[in-house]
Structure formats: C-alpha cells, structure tokens
C-alpha positions in Angstrom: -106.5 -19.9 -1.0 -104.9 -22.3 1.2 -101.4 -21.6 -0.6 -102.1 -17.5 -0.3 -102.5 -18.2 3.4 -99.3 -20.1 4.0 -97.4 -17.1 2.2 -98.8 -14.8 4.4 -97.9 -16.5 7.4 -94.4 -16.4 6.0 -91.5 -14.8 8.7 -91.2 -11.4 7.9 -87.6 -12.3 6.8 -87.9 -13.7 3.0 -85.0 -15.8 1.7 -84.4 -16.4 -1.6 -82.9 -19.6 -3.2 -80.6 -18.7 -6.0 -80.6 -20.9 -8.7 -78.2 -21.4 -11.8 -79.1 -20.9 -15.2 -77.9 -22.3 -18.0 -79.8 -20.7 -21.5 -79.9 -22.5 -24.6 -79.1 -19.5 -26.3 -76.5 -17.5 -25.8 -77.8 -14.6 -27.4 -80.1 -14.7 -24.9 -78.2 -14.6 -22.0 -79.9 -12.1 -19.8 -83.6 -13.2 -21.0 -85.6 -15.0 -18.2 -88.9 -15.7 -19.1 -91.8 -15.9 -16.5 -94.5 -18.1 -16.4 -96.5 -14.9 -15.7 -95.7 -13.9 -19.4 -96.0 -17.0 -20.9 -99.7 -17.4 -19.8 -101.7 -14.7 -20.1 -104.9 -16.2 -19.6 -104.0 -16.0 -15.7 -104.3 -12.7 -13.7 -101.5 -11.6 -11.9 -102.1 -11.1 -8.2 -99.7 -8.5 -5.9 -98.2 -10.7 -3.0 -97.8 -8.4 0.3 -94.7 -8.8 2.3 -93.7 -7.8 5.6 -90.5 -5.9 5.3 -88.0 -6.4 8.7 -87.6 -2.9 9.7 -84.1 -4.0 11.5 -82.7 -4.6 8.0 -82.2 -1.0 8.0 -80.5 -0.4 11.1 -77.1 -0.9 10.0 -77.2 -1.0 6.0 -73.8 -2.4 4.4 -72.3 -0.3 1.7 -72.4 -2.2 -1.2 -69.1 -3.7 -2.1 -66.7 -2.0 -4.2 -66.4 -2.9 -7.9 -63.0 -3.6 -9.8 -63.7 -1.9 -12.7 -61.2 -2.0 -15.5 -59.4 1.3 -16.2 -57.5 1.9 -19.4 -54.0 3.0 -19.2 -53.7 7.0 -18.7 -50.4 8.3 -19.0 -49.1 10.9 -16.6 -49.8 14.3 -17.5 -47.1 16.2 -19.7 -46.9 19.8 -20.0 -48.4 21.0 -23.5 -46.4 23.6 -25.3 -47.7 26.7 -25.2 -49.0 26.8 -28.4 -51.0 23.9 -27.9 -52.5 24.6 -24.8 -56.1 25.9 -25.5 -56.5 23.4 -28.3 -59.9 21.4 -28.2 -59.6 17.8 -29.2 -60.6 18.5 -32.6 -57.6 20.8 -32.8 -55.1 18.5 -31.3 -56.4 16.0 -34.1 -55.7 18.3 -36.9 -52.3 19.1 -35.7 -51.2 15.4 -35.4 -52.8 14.6 -38.7 -51.1 17.4 -40.9 -47.9 17.0 -38.5 -47.9 20.6 -37.9 -44.7 21.5 -35.6 -41.8 20.1 -35.0 -42.3 16.2 -34.0 -40.9 16.5 -30.1 -43.5 19.6 -29.9 -46.8 17.4 -31.2 -46.1 14.4 -29.7 -47.4 15.1 -26.1 -50.9 15.9 -28.0 -50.7 12.0 -28.7 -50.3 11.5 -24.5 -53.3 13.9 -24.2 -55.6 12.0 -26.3 -55.0 8.6 -24.6 -55.7 10.6 -21.6 -58.9 11.8 -23.0 -59.6 8.2 -23.7 -58.5 7.6 -27.2 -56.8 4.2 -28.1 -53.7 4.1 -30.2 -55.8 2.4 -33.1 -58.2 5.1 -33.0 -55.7 7.4 -32.9 -54.0 6.1 -36.0 -57.3 6.1 -37.7 -58.0 10.0 -37.1 -54.5 10.9 -37.5 -52.5 8.5 -39.5 -49.7 8.0 -37.0 -49.5 4.3 -36.4 -49.1 2.6 -32.9 -45.5 2.3 -33.6 -45.0 5.6 -34.7 -46.7 7.0 -31.6 -44.5 5.1 -29.3 -41.5 5.8 -30.8 -42.5 9.4 -31.0 -43.5 9.9 -27.0 -40.5 7.9 -26.0 -38.1 9.8 -27.8 -39.6 13.2 -26.9 -38.6 11.9 -23.4 -35.1 10.8 -24.3 -34.9 14.3 -25.7 -36.3 16.1 -22.6 -33.7 14.0 -20.3 -30.6 15.7 -22.8 -32.4 18.9 -22.4 -31.9 18.6 -18.7 -28.5 17.2 -18.9 -27.6 20.5 -20.4 -26.7 19.0 -23.9 -25.1 21.3 -26.5 -27.6 23.6 -28.4 -26.2 22.0 -31.4 -26.4 18.8 -30.8 -30.1 19.1 -29.7 -30.9 21.1 -33.0 -29.5 18.1 -34.8 -32.7 16.1 -34.0 -34.7 18.9 -34.5 -36.9 17.5 -37.8 -35.7 13.7 -37.6 -34.5 12.4 -34.9 -37.3 10.3 -33.2 -35.8 7.0 -34.6 -32.3 7.8 -33.4 -33.4 9.0 -30.1 -35.6 6.2 -29.8 -33.1 3.4 -30.3 -31.0 4.8 -27.3 -34.1 4.9 -24.8 -32.4 2.1 -22.4 -29.1 4.0 -21.5 -28.5 5.9 -18.6 -28.6 10.1 -18.9 -25.0 10.4 -19.1 -24.7 7.8 -21.8 -27.6 9.2 -24.0 -25.7 12.5 -24.3 -22.6 10.7 -25.2 -24.4 8.2 -27.9 -26.3 11.0 -29.4 -22.9 13.0 -30.3 -21.6 9.8 -31.6 -24.7 9.2 -33.7 -24.8 12.8 -34.9 -20.7 13.0 -35.9 -21.1 9.8 -37.4 -24.3 10.1 -39.6 -25.8 7.2 -38.1 -29.2 5.7 -39.1 -31.8 3.8 -36.7 -29.7 0.6 -37.3 -26.5 2.2 -36.3 -28.6 3.4 -33.4 -29.6 0.1 -32.6 -26.0 -1.4 -32.7 -24.7 1.3 -30.6 -27.0 0.8 -27.4 -26.9 -2.5 -27.6 -22.6 -2.7 -27.5 -22.8 0.0 -24.6 -25.4 -2.1 -22.8 -23.5 -5.1 -23.4 -20.0 -3.9 -22.6 -19.6 -4.2 -19.1 -21.0 -8.0 -19.1 -18.1 -8.9 -21.3 -15.4 -8.2 -18.5 -12.7 -10.7 -18.8 -13.0 -11.1 -22.5 -9.8 -10.9 -24.4 -8.9 -7.2 -25.2 -11.5 -6.0 -23.0 -9.6 -4.0 -20.6 -8.2 -1.9 -23.9 -11.6 -0.2 -24.7 -12.9 2.6 -23.0 -16.5 2.1 -21.3 -17.1 5.7 -21.1 -16.6 6.2 -25.4 -19.4 5.0 -27.4 -17.0 4.2 -30.3 -14.9 2.3 -28.3 -18.3 0.2 -26.9 -19.1 -0.1 -30.5 -15.5 -1.2 -31.5 -15.2 -4.1 -28.9 -18.4 -5.6 -30.1 -17.2 -5.3 -33.7 -13.9 -6.8 -32.5 -15.6 -9.9 -30.5 -17.5 -10.6 -33.4 -14.6 -10.7 -35.7 -13.0 -13.1 -33.5 -15.7 -15.4 -33.6 -14.9 -15.8 -37.6 -12.4 -18.1 -38.8 -9.1 -16.7 -40.1 -8.8 -15.8 -42.6 -12.5 -15.0 -43.8 -14.0 -11.7 -45.4 -16.5 -11.8 -42.4 -13.6 -11.3 -39.6 -11.9 -8.9 -41.7 -15.0 -6.3 -42.1 -15.7 -6.8 -38.7 -12.7 -6.0 -37.6 -12.4 -3.1 -40.0 -15.5 -1.8 -38.8 -14.1 -2.1 -35.3 -11.0 -0.2 -36.4 -13.2 2.6 -38.1 -15.3 3.6 -35.2 -12.9 3.1 -32.3 -12.1 6.3 -30.1 -8.5 5.5 -28.7 -5.4 4.5 -29.5 -5.3 1.8 -27.2 -8.6 0.1 -28.7 -7.0 0.7 -32.6 -3.7 -0.9 -31.4 -5.9 -3.8 -30.4 -7.9 -4.0 -33.5 -5.3 -3.7 -35.6 -3.0 -6.7 -34.2 -5.7 -9.1 -34.6 -6.7 -7.5 -38.3 -2.8 -8.2 -39.0 -2.6 -11.8 -37.7 0.6 -10.2 -35.3 -0.8 -11.6 -31.8 -0.4 -15.1 -31.0 -3.7 -15.9 -29.4 -5.8 -19.1 -29.2 -2.6 -21.0 -28.6 -1.9 -23.6 -25.8 1.5 -24.8 -24.1 2.6 -27.0 -27.0 1.8 -24.0 -29.3 -0.8 -25.5 -30.9 -3.7 -23.4 -32.2 -7.3 -24.2 -30.2 -9.7 -24.7 -33.0 -12.9 -25.0 -30.8 -14.5 -22.0 -29.9 -15.6 -21.9 -25.9 -18.5 -19.4 -25.7 -20.8 -18.2 -22.9 -24.7 -18.0 -24.0 -25.7 -14.7 -23.4 -29.3 -14.3 -22.1 -31.7 -13.1 -24.8 -28.9 -13.5 -27.1 -31.2 -16.1 -29.6 -33.7 -13.7 -29.6 -31.4 -11.2 -31.2 -29.7 -13.3 -33.6 -30.9 -12.4 -36.9 -30.2 -16.3 -38.3 -30.3 -19.7 -35.8 -29.9 -23.3 -36.0 -32.2 -26.0 -35.0 -29.8 -29.3 -33.5 -31.4 -32.5 -31.9 -29.7 -33.0 -28.4 -28.4 -35.9 -26.9 -27.5 -37.1 -23.3 -23.7 -38.3 -22.8 -24.5 -42.0 -24.3 -23.3 -43.3 -27.5 -26.5 -44.9 -28.2 -28.3 -41.6 -28.2 -25.6 -39.6 -30.6 -26.1 -42.8 -33.2 -29.7 -42.6 -33.0 -30.1 -38.7 -33.4 -31.5 -37.5 -36.6 -28.8 -37.2 -39.1 -30.0 -34.4 -41.2 -32.7 -31.4 -40.5 -33.5 -28.5 -42.9 -35.9 -25.5 -43.3 -38.7 -25.6 -46.2 -40.9 -23.2 -47.4 -41.2 -19.5 -47.1 -41.6 -19.6 -43.5 -38.4 -21.9 -42.8 -40.3 -24.6 -41.2 -37.7 -27.0 -39.5 -38.1 -30.7 -41.3 -36.3 -33.6 -39.5 -35.9 -36.8 -40.9 -37.2 -38.6 -37.9 -38.9 -37.7 -34.5 -36.6 -36.3 -31.8 -37.8 -35.2 -28.2 -35.0 -32.8 -27.5 -33.8 -29.6 -29.5 -32.2 -26.5 -28.9 -31.7 -23.5 -30.9 -28.4 -21.7 -31.0 -27.5 -18.4 -32.8 -26.0 -19.1 -36.4 -22.5 -18.8 -35.4 -19.5 -19.4 -37.7 -18.5 -22.8 -36.6 -22.0 -24.5 -37.2 -22.5 -22.0 -40.7 -21.6 -25.1 -42.7 -23.0 -28.1 -40.8 -25.9 -29.2 -43.1 -26.0 -33.2 -42.3 -24.8 -34.8 -39.1 -25.3 -32.1 -36.6 -25.8 -32.9 -33.2 -25.2 -31.3 -29.5 -24.4 -33.8 -26.5 -25.6 -32.3 -23.3 -23.2 -32.9 -20.7 -23.7 -32.4 -16.9 -20.7 -31.7 -15.6 -17.6 -29.5 -18.0 -14.9 -32.5 -16.8 -15.4 -34.3 -20.1 -13.5 -31.3 -21.7 -9.5 -31.3 -22.0 -8.9 -28.4 -19.8 -6.7 -27.8 -16.8 -8.5 -27.9 -13.3 -6.0 -26.4 -11.6 -6.5 -23.1 -14.1 -10.4 -23.1 -14.4 -13.0 -25.4 -13.4 -16.5 -25.0 -12.7 -19.4 -27.8 -12.2 -21.6 -26.6 -14.7 -23.2 -28.1 -17.7 -21.9 -28.2 -21.0 -23.4 -28.6 -24.5 -21.0 -29.8 -27.5 -21.7 -29.0 -31.0 -20.1 -32.3 -33.0 -20.3 -33.2 -36.5 -21.0 -36.8 -37.2 -20.2 -36.5 -40.9 -16.6 -36.0 -39.8 -15.7 -39.4 -37.6 -12.0 -39.3 -38.8 -9.5 -38.4 -36.2 -7.3 -36.3 -38.6 -5.5 -33.0 -37.1 -3.5 -33.0 -33.6 -4.7 -30.0 -32.5 -8.4 -31.0 -33.2 -11.4 -32.2 -30.8 -13.0 -35.2 -31.2 -16.0 -36.8 -29.1 -15.4 -40.5 -28.5 -16.5 -43.0 -25.9 -15.2 -46.4 -24.2 -11.8 -45.7 -22.6 -10.5 -44.5 -19.3 -11.4 -45.0 -16.1 -14.7 -44.1 -15.9 -15.2 -44.5 -19.6 -18.6 -42.7 -21.2 -18.7 -39.8 -23.6 -16.0 -37.3 -23.4 -14.0 -34.9 -25.6 -10.5 -35.1 -26.6 -7.6 -33.9 -28.5 -6.4 -35.5 -31.6 -2.8 -36.2 -30.5 -4.0 -37.8 -27.4 -6.3 -40.0 -29.4 -3.6 -41.1 -31.9 -1.4 -41.8 -29.1 -3.9 -44.3 -27.7 -4.7 -45.8 -31.4 -7.9 -44.3 -32.0 -8.7 -43.6 -35.7 -12.1 -43.2 -35.4 -14.4 -41.0 -33.5 -18.1 -40.0 -33.3 -17.7 -36.9 -34.4 -15.8 -33.9 -34.9 -16.2 -31.0 -32.3 -17.3 -27.7 -33.9 -18.1 -25.6 -30.6 -18.8 -25.9 -26.8 -21.4 -23.7 -25.3 -21.5 -23.0 -21.6 -25.1 -21.6 -20.2 -26.1 -18.1 -19.7 -25.3 -16.4 -16.4 -26.9 -13.1 -15.0 -23.5 -12.5 -13.3 -20.6 -11.2 -15.0 -18.0 -14.1 -14.9 -14.6 -14.4 -16.6 -14.2 -16.4 -19.6 -12.2 -19.3 -20.6 -8.8 -18.3 -21.5 -6.4 -20.1 -23.8 -4.2 -21.5 -21.3 -6.9 -23.5 -20.0 -7.0 -26.0 -22.3 -4.5 -28.8 -22.1 
C-alpha cells in the first residue's frame, strides 16, 4: 500500500525512462514480454494518473517521416488508342507486342507510375528490364527526331525494329542524332555499328591535335567514324593485317575527299610519318590515356609497376599470366603495385618480362624541351626479356650515367656512343595520364 500511495503522490507530469532492448531472438524483435502476462496469479489493477492540461496548450505536430518513395517517371502522353486502357489492357498490349514499338513503349512508363517494378513488368509481359530501358530511351530519341522535323522516310526506317539503333545514339545532341540516324540507315548498320558511330562522334572533339584530325569533318558522322578507324590503324605496326583492315574501314566510311586522301596516303605508306630530324623512324608510341578507355577495351593487360629504381625493376615479377575460364591473373610472386592498360599493339606479344616504370617527371624521356615539355608523370612500358642495345632508333631503359644518374630512357644510338651494350629493357610504349581538357599530343618533331 505504501508503494501505491507514493505513486499517487507523484507530480502530474509523468516521465518515462527509455531502455535499449536487446532481444535474444531476432524473430521476436518486436515481442516484449510483460510481467503481467507471465504471472497470471496476480490480478492487474489499473493505475490512475493525472494528465497535465498544459500539455494540450501548444500541441506539436509529429515530425514528418522520410518515407522511401519509388521512382516515378515523368508523365508521358499515351497514344490515343491506348489512353482508355486499364492496367490489365496495358499488360496485354505489352505481352503480345500489339502495335509499333514506340507506340507501346509509353505503357511501360505508365505501369511504373502505377507502382510496378521492372522485374514485375518482366514477369507479366516477358519484356526484360534491359529491353524496357532500351524501348523507353529509344522512344525519347525518336521523339527528338520528330521534333527536329526529320525526313519522314528516315523515321519510317525505324518503324519496326529501330529501338536498338536509336538507343545507341542517345548520348548525342539532337542535331547529331539526325545525322547519325541517317548514316545508320544508309549504311545498313547494326547495334554494334551504332555504338561505334556514337562513340566516334562523342570522342572526335577530344582528339584535337592528333595527326590528321583537321582533315576530317566533325559535322559528318562518316568522317568521325573514319577518323576513329584511321587512328586505330596508326596504332598498329606497319605493315600488319590489323593496320590495313582498320585503314580500309576508314577509307570505306569517309565522306569527304579530304579525309579519303589522308587515309589513302596512310594506307599506301606514302606519307613520311613518325620521323625525327635525322630521318630515323620513331618506334615507340607515346599515347595519352583517355578517361574510361580501359573500361571500353575488349582486352586488357595487367603489368607490375615499379618506381624509378633499378632494384625494383630487377625484383618485379617476370611473368604474369591469366588462368581458368575467368582469366584470373597469376604472378610468380607477390607485388604491391599493378596497372591495367588496354591491350594495345605494342604489348600484344609481351608475355614474359613486361614491367611498367612510373616516372614522376617526363624529363626522363629524350624529347626536346624547347618544343614540348610538361612536368607530368608518365608510365614507361618495357620488355626486360630484350636487354641488348640493338637498333639505333630504338629506345631503352638504362641506369647509372649522366650528371644526375638514375633511371631514364635513351635512344640506342646514344647508348652505343657511350659504350652501352646492355640495358634494363627495351621500351615498348610510353603512356601519359588522362586529362579532362583537350591538349595537343606529342608530335613527331619532339623526339631528340
């Protein structure tokens, strides 16, 4: 009784203490056991409490909860023939593909607004999530062509099976889309061809300064695609089947006479390219890695990375290979630093002895400071299985001479004049870091 008296004498304001509950069974997360239920022998007596009226003077609204809302696409006008359909009717249209693809594609968006998820739509209609996205995006691309007053004959070419092609040119501007769509139709391109064309048109402005760039017309899709093939051809050694094939493709799709002339000169080998002042051919490509280029590459190579020290070059793993169906990279020993590069032509045959030396300063390369110079890091790919200083116009990784010493890259002729017959490896490729802004590339005259 003394306890009950004390409880009734409490202040009108009742304060409750909050305790952290740690249920032993996760399935009983919200199950709280009360003593009144566990012991039925004791009768439950109600406890009277006085409510403070002041608590109702200024009632505070409950805090607004942030409830997750699924994505709802913006409303799109449905074609008139579908505007009165209920949900079951829309599903039936999609399941049986009744109509043209760009007509029933808005039905997918309407179902999503009704709360359907892409997996649910796939289960009910048989249209996969990937195809749903392709249909919706391709319809938007087609609408942009209509708004641009594109030729009706051009639009008619995408009536029955144009979703895949129009989807590939989604990242282009409206004016580019019209030109690209016309090129795709005239050249009877498939989805892969559409993807290559869109990539070439998007990439073309960033290649300003590349050899032959000014000879191709940016406003013409064929010239953009031709320049991409032209650039790929020049990355292969001369002569080679890959080089000839790429240049032949470039010649076939080029639209201007100026572009054809440049490609034809490259194909016939008439132009004097990649030569230095003494007339020797440069055999080491210097490339600027594009952002995302590794992700776009169909094949890549993984190589160990060393600092600019001879000891690291000698200790780096000599062989790396891929094993199994998943192409798991296996090295002969552990190494801390690795780099992934596109499988460019210079490193195709590099099976054993490949190494990448990271230089913090580009001055280790023998190019002319008065013609081109940037204090930027470079990666030098070398083949340690070829250490002999052979070709005068080759480039080699060496150490231990000069005023400052240290690792550097030198021409074979220079090393022979200094009495060197062995090196740490033959240089195959020099990679410059990716840049957001457009920048002129290294020219032929920049090598010493």
